[in-house]
N, C-alpha and C positions, 0 to 999 in steps of 0.2 A: 504494500500500500504506500509506503514511503517513496518507493521508486516511481510509482505512478504519479504521486504528488510532484516529485522533482521533474519528471519528464514533461508533464503538462505545464507546470509553471515556467520551465525553461523555454519551451517552444512558444508559449503565449507572449512572454516578454520579448522574445526575439522577433516575433511577427508584429507586435504592437508598438514596440519602443525602439524601432530602427536598429534591430540587430543586437539588442542588449541581452547578454546571457546572465541569468540570475543564479543558476546552479553550476554551469560550466564556466567558471571564472577564467580558466586558461583561454577560452575563446575570446574574452574581452582583451586580454593581452595581445593576442594575435591581431585582432582588428585595430588596436591602437598602433601597433608596429606597422601594419600594412598601410594605414592611412598616412602615417608620418612619412614613410618611404615614398608614397605616391604623391606627396606634396599637398594632401588634403588635411583638413582639420579634424582631429580626434574629438569626439563628442565628450561633453562634461560627464554624462552618465557613465560612459565606458571608463573614463579616467577615475571617477569616484568609486566605481564598483569594486575595484581591488582593495583599496584601503578600508572601505566600508565593510566588505566581507571579513577582512582580517580583524577589524575592531569588533564586529558582532561576534565573531568566533572567540575572541579573547574575553569578551564580556560573558559569553556562554560558559567558558571555563571558570571564570570567577564565580558565576552563579552556582555552578556545580560544586565548587570548593566550599562555598558558604553553606549550601544545603547539606553537604556531607559532614561539615563541621558540627552541625546541630543535629545530626543523626536522621536527616530527612531523605527519603528517596528522591531521585533526580529525574527519572524518566517522565513522570506525569507533568511536572512543572514545565519541562522543556517542550513537550508536546503542546501544552496549553499556550506557551509563548509563541511557538511556530504558528498556531492557529490564529492568534491575535495579529501577528505580523502579516499573515496572508489575508486576513480580513481587512487590514489597513490597505494592503496592496490592491485588493479588489475595490474597496470604497473609493480611493483616490483615483484609480484608473478609470472607473465608471464616471466619476465626476468630471474628469478631463475630456470625456467624449470619445467616440469611436475613431475620429480622425485627428488625434492629438498631435501637436508639435512636440516631438521628444526632447526638444531643447528648453522647454518651459520649466520653471521651477516646480510646478505641480507634477509634471510628468517625471522629472528627475527624482523628486521625493518618493513618488509611487514606486519607481524602479528600485530605489534604495531599500524600500520596505520589502520588496521581493527578494533582493539580494540578502538582506538580513535574515529573512525567513529561511532561505536555503543554507545560510551559514549556521543557523541554529540546528537545522536538520543534519548537516554534516557533523556538527559537534556532538549531537546526542547519539548518533550512531557510534562514534568513537568512545564516548564517555559513559553512556547509559545502556547501550545495546551491544555489549562486548561479544565478539565472536561471529558477527554477521558481516557480509560484504558491504561496501559503500553503496549508498542508494542514489548517488549522483554522478560518480566518476566511472563511466562505462569503459573507458580505455583500460583502466586497471582491472576491472571486472572481467572483461573479455580476455585479457592476458592470463589472468589467474584461471579462468574457466578452461581455456585451451590447454594450459600446462597440466591442470588437474585431470582433464579428460584424457590426455595422452598417458598420464600415469595410470589411470584406470585400465587402459588398453595394454600397456607394456609392463606394468609393475609386477613384481614377483612376491613381495611381502604382502600377505593377505591383510594384515593390519593397516599397512600404508594404503593399499588399494581401497579398503573400506572407508578410510578417512577421506581419500581423494574423491570417492564416489559421493560422499555426503557433501563435500565442499562444492563439487560440480553442480549438485542440485541447488545449493544456495546461490551460487553465482548465476546460474541459469535463470532462477526466479527474479533476481535483481535486474538482469538484462532484459528479461521479458517484460517486467513491470515498467521499466523506464521507457522501453520502446512503445508499449501500449499507451502509456501516458502521453508520450510525444504525439502519437497518431491521434488520440482522442482530443488532445489540446489543440492541435492544428485544425482539425475538423470543426471543433466547437468555436474556435476563434473566427473561422470563416463565416459561421452562421450567427454568432452572438457577439462578436467583437470582445470587449473586455469583460462582458458578463460571463464569458467562458471561464473566468477565474473562480466562478462559483464551484467548479469541479474540484480543483485542488483544495479550496477552502473547506468545502463540505467533507472531503476525505480527511482533512486535518482535524476537523471537528469529530469525525468518527473515530480517529485514533485516540482522541482524548476520552471519548466514551468507552472505548475498549479498555483503556488503561484503568478506568474507574471500576471495571468489572473483573479485574485480575489483581493478583498480588503485586503491588507496586515494586517490590524488590526482586521478584522472581526473574525477570529478564535481565536484571542488572548483574546477575551472578553467573551468567552463561559464559 
């Protein structure tokens, strides 16, 4: 579900905010470099995306540290924070309208809320959902999936093969989720413009509900 959220958010921001990546931050660095080399002006949103992502990720780590210090679980608050940021991204994007100028302060602020939401998601996967693949960086996931899959085919140690088989399933689900999210997000944006952000926002709300129905510390010990 987190992979679907990341895939749909990333493609909607890319289509609606002049190529701004919210989850795939490396893409923003590539676009900045390409525009500079071509003599064109790099957008403010692309330039801000990298430091905003880093800042949001650092604040996420501080929040986790604070919650851990007082003996509180971290997954549920981070999921709730992601939902709030995506809700803000949806709200400000809809307010700016379907044909927004991505260089306006409102559009830039909306984009940074999306970047912050994806930073929180990247952080919570590393900090509160230990042992699962990234939900946003598919290059790493595809690399690991391929290597683990080959190990399943040629491995001789039954224990290693069993471990690789389990890892292959996890990476495949992450890749499948992100791809499905990107496809759904692209189609939804074509039909609904920025209202398409209701999809990742609703899914983020669902993750919060799911966390309320489970032991908040169970997934943090995997």
